[in-house]
C-alpha atoms as a printed R data frame, in Angstrom:
    type eleno elety resid chain resno      x        y       z
1   ATOM     1    CA   MET     A     1 75.562 -153.081 157.428
2   ATOM     2    CA   THR     A     2 77.795 -156.077 157.628
3   ATOM     3    CA   THR     A     3 78.818 -158.669 155.108
4   ATOM     4    CA   ARG     A     4 76.382 -161.134 156.705
5   ATOM     5    CA   GLN     A     5 73.458 -159.053 155.451
6   ATOM     6    CA   LEU     A     6 74.472 -159.537 151.814
7   ATOM     7    CA   PRO     A     7 73.367 -162.709 150.025
8   ATOM     8    CA   ALA     A     8 75.579 -165.726 150.544
9   ATOM     9    CA   LEU     A     9 77.565 -167.270 147.747
10  ATOM    10    CA   HIS     A    10 76.415 -170.662 146.478
11  ATOM    11    CA   GLU     A    11 79.348 -173.029 146.068
12  ATOM    12    CA   GLY     A    12 81.608 -170.071 145.302
13  ATOM    13    CA   HIS     A    13 79.192 -168.367 142.918
14  ATOM    14    CA   ALA     A    14 77.576 -164.995 143.564
15  ATOM    15    CA   PRO     A    15 74.076 -163.964 142.527
16  ATOM    16    CA   VAL     A    16 74.091 -161.600 139.557
17  ATOM    17    CA   MET     A    17 72.854 -158.719 141.721
18  ATOM    18    CA   LEU     A    18 76.007 -159.060 143.829
19  ATOM    19    CA   HIS     A    19 78.119 -158.842 140.659
20  ATOM    20    CA   GLY     A    20 76.372 -155.556 139.928
21  ATOM    21    CA   ALA     A    21 77.024 -154.290 143.452
22  ATOM    22    CA   PHE     A    22 80.705 -155.187 143.039
23  ATOM    23    CA   ASP     A    23 80.911 -153.123 139.847
24  ATOM    24    CA   GLU     A    24 79.229 -150.162 141.580
25  ATOM    25    CA   ALA     A    25 81.530 -150.544 144.590
26  ATOM    26    CA   LEU     A    26 84.580 -150.458 142.316
27  ATOM    27    CA   GLU     A    27 83.321 -147.258 140.694
28  ATOM    28    CA   ALA     A    28 82.665 -145.774 144.126
29  ATOM    29    CA   TYR     A    29 86.167 -146.715 145.281
30  ATOM    30    CA   GLN     A    30 87.661 -145.035 142.209
31  ATOM    31    CA   GLY     A    31 85.825 -141.829 143.109
32  ATOM    32    CA   TRP     A    32 86.573 -141.991 146.848
33  ATOM    33    CA   ALA     A    33 88.171 -138.659 147.723
34  ATOM    34    CA   PRO     A    34 90.834 -138.663 150.451
35  ATOM    35    CA   GLY     A    35 89.522 -137.519 153.810
36  ATOM    36    CA   THR     A    36 85.912 -138.469 153.094
37  ATOM    37    CA   GLU     A    37 83.811 -141.257 154.564
38  ATOM    38    CA   GLU     A    38 83.759 -144.695 152.982
39  ATOM    39    CA   PRO     A    39 81.422 -144.744 149.996
40  ATOM    40    CA   GLN     A    40 78.297 -146.844 150.037
41  ATOM    41    CA   VAL     A    41 76.288 -148.438 147.253
42  ATOM    42    CA   SER     A    42 72.617 -149.269 147.111
43  ATOM    43    CA   PHE     A    43 71.782 -152.956 147.406
44  ATOM    44    CA   GLU     A    44 68.152 -154.052 147.494
45  ATOM    45    CA   GLY     A    45 67.064 -150.684 148.851
46  ATOM    46    CA   ARG     A    46 69.749 -150.476 151.550
47  ATOM    47    CA   MET     A    47 73.033 -148.630 151.604
48  ATOM    48    CA   VAL     A    48 76.058 -150.909 151.956
49  ATOM    49    CA   PRO     A    49 79.690 -149.872 152.587
50  ATOM    50    CA   ILE     A    50 81.881 -150.837 149.651
51  ATOM    51    CA   SER     A    51 84.220 -152.792 151.936
52  ATOM    52    CA   SER     A    52 81.271 -155.067 152.797
53  ATOM    53    CA   VAL     A    53 80.653 -155.793 149.124
54  ATOM    54    CA   PHE     A    54 84.329 -156.580 148.563
55  ATOM    55    CA   GLY     A    55 84.346 -158.661 151.747
56  ATOM    56    CA   ARG     A    56 81.418 -160.789 150.600
57  ATOM    57    CA   MET     A    57 83.103 -161.443 147.242
58  ATOM    58    CA   ARG     A    58 86.487 -162.542 148.694
59  ATOM    59    CA   THR     A    59 85.701 -166.208 147.986
60  ATOM    60    CA   CYS     A    60 83.765 -165.795 144.733
61  ATOM    61    CA   THR     A    61 85.168 -168.105 142.080
62  ATOM    62    CA   ASP     A    62 83.237 -166.489 139.215
63  ATOM    63    CA   ILE     A    63 85.474 -165.282 136.391
64  ATOM    64    CA   LEU     A    64 86.083 -161.546 136.492
65  ATOM    65    CA   PRO     A    65 84.998 -159.739 133.303
66  ATOM    66    CA   TRP     A    66 87.985 -158.329 131.412
67  ATOM    67    CA   ARG     A    67 86.715 -154.741 131.733
68  ATOM    68    CA   ILE     A    68 86.573 -154.957 135.514
69  ATOM    69    CA   GLU     A    69 89.922 -156.738 135.630
70  ATOM    70    CA   GLY     A    70 91.419 -153.926 133.549
71  ATOM    71    CA   ASP     A    71 89.982 -151.279 135.887
72  ATOM    72    CA   VAL     A    72 91.360 -153.038 138.973
73  ATOM    73    CA   SER     A    73 94.759 -153.579 137.334
74  ATOM    74    CA   ALA     A    74 94.947 -149.904 136.370
75  ATOM    75    CA   LEU     A    75 93.884 -148.809 139.842
76  ATOM    76    CA   LEU     A    76 96.552 -150.931 141.506
77  ATOM    77    CA   GLY     A    77 99.235 -150.511 138.865
78  ATOM    78    CA   TYR     A    78 99.527 -154.290 138.488
79  ATOM    79    CA   PRO     A    79 99.817 -155.910 135.058
80  ATOM    80    CA   ALA     A    80 97.646 -158.809 136.291
81  ATOM    81    CA   ILE     A    81 95.651 -159.401 139.453
82  ATOM    82    CA   GLY     A    82 95.177 -163.175 139.376
83  ATOM    83    CA   ASN     A    83 97.509 -165.943 140.416
84  ATOM    84    CA   GLY     A    84 98.515 -166.726 136.832
85  ATOM    85    CA   GLU     A    85 97.011 -170.211 136.969
86  ATOM    86    CA   GLY     A    86 93.856 -169.287 135.080
87  ATOM    87    CA   PRO     A    87 91.495 -166.410 134.529
88  ATOM    88    CA   SER     A    88 91.176 -163.835 137.297
89  ATOM    89    CA   THR     A    89 88.194 -164.212 139.589
90  ATOM    90    CA   TYR     A    90 86.057 -161.823 141.578
91  ATOM    91    CA   ALA     A    91 87.869 -163.186 144.646
92  ATOM    92    CA   ASP     A    92 91.244 -162.049 143.269
93  ATOM    93    CA   ALA     A    93 89.968 -158.497 142.816
94  ATOM    94    CA   ALA     A    94 87.865 -158.436 145.991
95  ATOM    95    CA   ARG     A    95 90.751 -159.389 148.285
96  ATOM    96    CA   LEU     A    96 92.905 -156.610 146.845
97  ATOM    97    CA   LEU     A    97 90.157 -153.991 146.941
98  ATOM    98    CA   ARG     A    98 89.027 -154.898 150.457
99  ATOM    99    CA   ALA     A    99 92.622 -154.597 151.657
100 ATOM   100    CA   LEU     A   100 92.822 -151.122 150.103
101 ATOM   101    CA   CYS     A   101 89.599 -150.114 151.857
102 ATOM   102    CA   VAL     A   102 90.802 -151.399 155.221
103 ATOM   103    CA   GLU     A   103 94.135 -149.589 154.829
104 ATOM   104    CA   ARG     A   104 92.426 -146.361 153.848
105 ATOM   105    CA   LEU     A   105 89.971 -146.551 156.746
106 ATOM   106    CA   ARG     A   106 92.792 -147.340 159.170
107 ATOM   107    CA   ASN     A   107 94.827 -144.358 157.929
108 ATOM   108    CA   ALA     A   108 91.795 -142.073 158.265
109 ATOM   109    CA   MET     A   109 91.536 -142.972 161.959
110 ATOM   110    CA   GLN     A   110 95.121 -141.897 162.668
């Protein structure tokens, strides 16, 4: 499944069901064991790779809940994930998490 099959953002805002998929994708990433296939999450009855969820959310301007921001910060070892000019957004977290997925998938192919 590709990013195009997930619902589009509306003027930078994601539907609430996509926020839920992002949270599930983060949990799946945290449990992703080295050497295993990319985790997938269920979205509207279909299985979606977590990198697709993160990819769809790369431009989401919705404010990231503090709990999710804390989980991403802890995962990355960063004190903050935003640009420092305001609250962190889903886009801030999604770009970082998608990059981690791409790197991990690339390393698995070597």
